[in-house]
C-alpha positions in Angstrom: -41.3 -15.9 5.4 -37.9 -16.4 5.2 -35.3 -13.7 3.9 -34.5 -16.3 0.7 -37.9 -16.1 0.0 -38.4 -12.5 0.4 -36.0 -11.7 -2.2 -37.5 -13.9 -4.6 -41.1 -12.4 -4.2 -40.0 -8.8 -4.1 -40.3 -6.8 -7.0 -37.5 -7.1 -9.4 -35.6 -4.6 -11.8 -37.8 -5.5 -14.6 -41.2 -4.8 -12.4 -43.4 -4.7 -15.2 -42.3 -7.9 -16.9 -42.1 -9.6 -13.7 -45.5 -8.4 -12.5 -47.1 -9.9 -15.3 -45.5 -13.3 -14.9 -46.1 -13.2 -11.1 -49.8 -12.6 -11.9 -49.7 -15.6 -14.4 -48.4 -17.8 -11.6 -50.7 -16.6 -9.0 -53.7 -17.2 -11.5 -52.1 -20.7 -12.5 -52.4 -21.4 -8.9 -56.0 -20.3 -8.1 -57.3 -22.3 -11.0 -55.4 -25.7 -10.2 -56.6 -25.1 -6.6 -60.3 -24.8 -8.1 -59.8 -27.7 -10.4 -57.9 -30.2 -7.9 -57.7 -28.5 -4.7 -54.3 -27.4 -3.1 -52.8 -31.0 -1.7 -53.1 -32.5 -5.2 -51.8 -29.5 -7.1 -48.0 -29.8 -8.0 -45.3 -27.1 -9.2 -45.5 -28.7 -12.5 -49.3 -28.3 -12.7 -48.8 -24.6 -11.9 -45.7 -23.8 -14.3 -48.1 -25.7 -17.4 -51.1 -23.5 -16.7 -48.6 -20.4 -16.2 -46.9 -21.7 -19.5 -43.7 -21.7 -18.0 -41.0 -24.3 -16.6 -40.9 -25.2 -13.4 -37.4 -24.2 -13.2 -38.5 -20.5 -14.5 -41.2 -20.5 -11.7 -38.8 -20.9 -9.2 -37.0 -17.9 -10.1 -40.3 -15.6 -8.7 -41.2 -18.1 -5.7 -39.3 -20.9 -3.7 -42.1 -23.3 -4.4 -46.0 -24.2 -4.1 -46.3 -22.9 -0.5 -44.6 -19.6 -1.2 -47.0 -18.9 -4.2 -49.8 -19.5 -2.0 -48.6 -17.4 1.1 -48.2 -14.6 -1.7 -51.7 -14.8 -3.1 -53.6 -15.1 0.4 -51.7 -12.0 1.5 -52.5 -10.2 -1.6 -56.3 -11.2 -1.4 -56.1 -10.2 2.5 -54.4 -6.8 1.7 -57.3 -6.2 -0.9 -60.2 -7.0 1.7 -58.9 -4.8 4.1 -58.3 -1.8 1.7 -62.3 -1.9 0.8 -63.0 -2.2 4.5 -60.9 0.8 5.6 -62.0 2.7 2.6 -65.7 2.3 4.1 -64.9 4.4 7.2 -66.4 7.4 6.3 -69.7 6.1 5.4 -72.7 5.9 7.5 -73.4 2.9 9.6 -76.0 1.5 7.4 -73.9 2.0 4.4 -70.8 0.2 5.9 -73.3 -3.0 6.6 -74.4 -2.7 3.0 -70.9 -2.6 1.8 -69.8 -5.2 4.0 -72.7 -7.5 2.8 -71.9 -6.6 -0.9 -68.2 -7.3 -0.3 -68.5 -11.0 1.2 -72.0 -12.0 -0.6 -72.7 -10.1 -3.6 -71.5 -12.8 -5.9 -69.3 -10.8 -8.1 -66.0 -11.5 -6.6 -66.7 -14.1 -3.9 -68.4 -16.9 -6.0 -69.2 -20.3 -4.9 -65.8 -21.5 -6.6 -64.4 -18.7 -4.9 -65.7 -19.5 -1.4 -64.1 -23.3 -2.1 -60.8 -21.7 -3.0 -60.8 -19.8 0.2 -61.9 -22.8 2.2 -58.7 -24.6 0.7 -56.5 -21.8 2.0 -57.9 -21.8 5.4 -57.4 -25.6 5.7 -53.8 -25.4 4.7 -53.3 -22.5 7.1 -54.2 -25.1 10.1 -50.8 -26.5 9.9 -49.0 -23.6 7.7 -47.5 -21.2 10.2 -47.3 -18.4 7.7 -50.6 -18.6 6.5 -51.9 -19.3 10.1 -50.3 -15.7 10.8 -51.8 -14.2 7.8 -55.1 -15.6 8.6 -55.3 -14.8 12.1 -54.3 -11.0 11.3 -56.5 -10.8 8.5 -59.5 -11.8 11.2 -58.1 -9.6 14.0 -58.4 -6.5 11.2 -61.7 -7.4 9.9 -63.1 -7.9 13.8 -61.7 -4.5 14.7 -63.4 -3.2 11.5 -66.9 -4.6 12.8 -66.3 -3.4 16.5 -65.6 -0.1 15.4 -69.0 -0.3 13.2 -71.0 -1.2 16.2 -69.5 1.4 18.4 -71.2 4.1 16.1 -74.6 2.3 16.1 -77.7 3.1 18.3 -77.6 0.0 20.3 -73.6 -0.3 20.1 -74.1 -3.9 19.9 -76.4 -6.1 21.7 -74.6 -9.0 22.9 -72.5 -7.3 25.8 -70.6 -4.4 23.8 -69.4 -3.7 20.5 -66.4 -5.9 20.6 -68.6 -9.4 21.6 -71.1 -8.4 19.2 -68.3 -8.1 16.5 -67.2 -11.6 17.4 -70.8 -12.9 16.8 -71.0 -11.0 13.6 -67.8 -12.3 12.2 -68.6 -16.0 13.2 -72.0 -15.5 11.3 -70.0 -14.0 8.1 -67.6 -16.7 8.1 -70.4 -19.6 8.9 -72.7 -18.2 6.1 -69.7 -18.1 3.3 -69.1 -21.7 4.4 -72.8 -22.8 4.9 -73.4 -21.4 1.1 -70.5 -24.0 -0.5 -72.1 -27.2 1.4 -75.5 -26.6 1.7 -77.6 -26.6 -1.7 -80.7 -25.4 0.0 -78.9 -22.0 1.0 -77.9 -19.7 -2.0 -75.8 -16.7 -2.1 -78.7 -14.2 -2.3 -80.5 -15.7 0.7 -77.0 -15.5 2.8 -76.9 -12.0 1.6 -80.1 -11.1 3.1 -79.5 -13.1 6.2 -76.1 -11.4 7.0 -77.3 -8.0 6.2 -80.8 -8.4 8.1 -79.2 -9.9 11.1 -76.1 -7.0 11.4 -79.2 -4.3 11.0 -80.7 -5.9 14.0 -77.6 -6.3 16.0 -76.9 -2.6 15.2 -80.2 -1.4 16.2 -81.0 -0.1 12.7 -84.2 -0.5 10.7 -84.1 -3.0 8.3 -84.9 -1.8 4.6 -85.5 -3.7 1.4 
């Protein structure tokens, strides 16, 4: 992120008012991506949904990419905050909370999965998003590694770290499959992920 962009996305002196407008812009980007995808979304589209002029929107962000960077970073931070608040729980409780976070269907619905897939697609050729996505993946896998280090079997592949790689790949794979596979619904993905995590951890499966 450039120094110019940092100054535009930093909290201004009129923080409450600026925060509200920034949230409107982020929500507008979100809604546009859900409706037509990132590639077809223009700055004018975002400004219209946010009920602002494009020139006014540029006071807060340099452009469409800067809005997406800010949005993705905020989402990543919220996910990591949720995960890291679970460290004091038992291994089974952590697995339940991890499953709820990604498969409960409250925050991460089918449309939200589509939104995140759009972000991941943009990240392939977008250096800043690529770094943010890689950092999110690393932190999530580190959390899951730590989880397996404290379970009876400590991961069944070849150790906690390798087991965490498999577990995280399963998490991303199931979330993606729910979006594309009409025969796999979110509750089924929830069950598959939770039960497999318990098996990998050497914990007894419960209803």
